[in-house]
C-alpha positions in Angstrom: -8.3 2.0 34.1 -6.0 -0.9 34.3 -8.2 -2.9 32.0 -7.9 -0.1 29.3 -4.1 -0.2 29.5 -4.3 -4.0 29.2 -6.5 -3.7 26.2 -4.1 -1.1 24.6 -1.1 -3.2 25.4 -2.6 -6.3 23.7 -3.6 -4.1 20.7 0.0 -2.7 20.4 1.7 -6.1 20.8 -0.6 -7.8 18.4 -0.2 -5.1 15.8 3.4 -5.1 16.3 3.8 -8.9 15.9 1.5 -9.0 12.9 3.4 -6.1 11.2 6.8 -7.7 12.0 6.0 -11.1 10.7 4.0 -10.0 7.5 5.7 -10.1 4.2 3.9 -9.3 1.0 1.9 -6.3 1.5 -1.4 -5.3 2.9 -3.5 -8.1 1.9 -1.5 -10.5 3.8 -1.8 -8.5 7.1 -5.6 -8.2 6.7 -5.9 -12.0 6.7 -3.9 -12.1 9.9 -5.8 -9.3 11.5 -9.0 -11.1 10.8 -7.7 -14.3 12.5 -6.4 -12.1 15.5 -9.3 -9.7 16.0 -12.3 -11.7 14.8 -11.5 -15.3 15.5 -9.0 -15.2 18.4 -9.8 -12.0 20.4 -13.4 -11.6 19.2 -13.1 -7.9 19.3 -14.7 -7.5 15.9 -17.3 -9.2 13.9 -16.8 -10.8 10.6 -18.8 -8.2 8.8 -16.9 -5.4 10.5 -13.6 -6.9 9.3 -15.1 -7.0 5.7 -16.1 -3.4 6.0 -12.5 -2.5 7.3 -11.0 -4.4 4.4 -13.2 -2.5 1.9 -12.6 1.0 3.5 -8.8 0.4 3.9 -8.5 -0.8 0.3 -10.4 2.3 -1.0 -8.6 4.9 1.1 -5.2 6.4 0.1 -2.2 5.2 2.0 -0.8 1.9 3.1 -3.5 -0.8 3.8 -2.0 -2.0 7.1 -1.9 1.6 8.5 -5.4 2.4 7.4 -6.7 -0.9 8.9 -4.9 -0.1 12.1 -6.5 3.4 12.3 -10.0 1.8 12.0 -9.4 -1.2 14.1 -7.7 0.8 16.9 -10.5 3.3 16.9 -13.1 0.6 17.1 -11.4 -1.0 20.0 -10.2 2.0 22.1 -11.1 5.3 20.3 -8.4 7.8 19.3 -5.8 6.4 21.8 -6.5 2.9 20.3 -5.9 4.3 16.8 -2.6 5.8 17.8 -1.5 2.7 19.7 -2.4 0.4 16.7 -0.6 2.7 14.3 2.5 2.7 16.4 2.4 -1.0 16.6 2.0 -1.3 12.9 4.7 1.2 11.7 7.6 0.3 14.2 8.5 -3.1 12.8 8.9 -1.9 9.1 10.8 1.3 10.1 13.1 -0.8 12.3 13.6 -3.6 9.7 14.1 -1.1 6.7 16.4 0.9 8.8 18.7 -2.2 9.5 18.4 -3.3 5.9 19.5 0.1 4.7 22.6 -0.1 6.8 23.6 -3.4 5.2 21.9 -3.0 1.8 24.9 -4.1 -0.2 25.3 -7.2 1.7 21.7 -8.1 1.5 21.6 -7.5 -2.2 24.4 -9.7 -3.1 23.9 -12.5 -0.5 22.5 -15.7 -2.4 21.0 -17.1 0.9 18.9 -13.9 1.4 17.9 -13.8 -2.2 16.7 -17.4 -2.0 14.8 -16.7 1.2 13.0 -13.8 -0.4 12.1 -15.9 -3.4 10.7 -18.7 -1.3 8.6 -16.2 0.8 6.9 -15.1 -2.4 5.2 -18.6 -2.5 3.9 -18.2 1.0 2.7 -14.6 0.3 0.9 -15.8 -2.8 -0.9 -18.4 -0.7 -1.9 -15.9 2.0 -3.2 -13.4 -0.6 -5.2 -16.3 -2.2 -6.7 -17.1 1.2 -7.7 -13.5 1.7 -9.3 -13.4 -1.8 -11.3 -16.6 -1.1 -12.5 -15.4 2.3 -13.6 -12.0 0.9 -15.3 -13.6 -2.1 -17.1 -16.0 0.3 -18.3 -13.1 2.4 -19.8 -11.4 -0.7 -21.5 -14.6 -1.6 -22.9 -15.1 1.8 -24.7 -11.9 1.4 -26.8 -13.5 -1.3 -27.2 -10.1 -3.0 -27.0 -10.6 -6.7 -25.8 -7.1 -7.2 -22.8 -7.6 -5.0 -21.9 -10.9 -6.6 -22.2 -9.4 -10.1 -20.1 -6.5 -9.0 -17.4 -8.8 -7.6 -17.3 -10.9 -10.8 -17.4 -7.8 -13.1 -14.6 -6.1 -11.1 -12.4 -9.2 -11.4 -13.0 -9.5 -15.2 -12.4 -5.8 -15.6 -9.1 -5.7 -13.7 -7.7 -9.1 -14.8 -8.8 -9.4 -18.4 -9.3 -5.7 -19.4 -6.6 -4.1 -17.4 -8.9 -1.5 -16.0 -7.4 0.6 -13.2 -8.3 -0.3 -9.7 -9.2 3.2 -8.9 -11.9 3.3 -11.6 -13.3 0.0 -10.4 -13.4 1.3 -6.8 -15.1 4.5 -7.7 -17.6 2.8 -10.0 -18.5 0.3 -7.2 -18.7 3.2 -4.7 -21.2 4.8 -7.1 -23.2 1.6 -7.6 -23.2 1.2 -3.8 -24.5 4.6 -3.1 -27.3 4.3 -5.7 -28.2 0.9 -4.2 -28.3 2.6 -0.7 -30.5 5.4 -2.0 -33.0 2.9 -3.4 -32.9 0.8 -0.3 -33.6 3.7 1.9 -36.4 4.9 -0.5 -38.0 1.5 -0.3 -37.8 1.5 3.5 -39.5 4.9 3.5 -42.3 3.7 1.1 -43.0 0.8 3.4 -43.1 2.9 6.5 -45.5 5.4 5.0 
């Protein structure tokens, strides 16, 4: 039982630190989660992290919390999910509570305004890293359908200003049709 508590503590601590040190939204924390849980702790496979990213992006709610639910459950079941969620939501709650107490001082302080401006450059770099890694994983599948979907989704959202929800639902529909035909082909080969 001690080993389970140890794993839960590592899960809580790592989610807490990742959440406390992440500026710029969900995509930034996904990259850090990948480094922590795939590369460092080896609790997840690269493909699993890609699936987690796709699911959390498609589900309603904050991406870091959604990822925490899935990663925590994968590592330690329901208790793991609750532990990971707690580790993820505590830092922003604490930080936002403190900022709200001193909002006027934060808003007018030129040093804090400059620091926040500089952090944007770092956030952009991390998001770019996530995009490159995710695109690389799609390309590694060597499935023409997935690669075409990725490029089409990019063009639709960037150049044509198509809603992300429409893109997600269309990709989901295409994925389900692809799954149906894949299963049909397997049944045909077995018969």
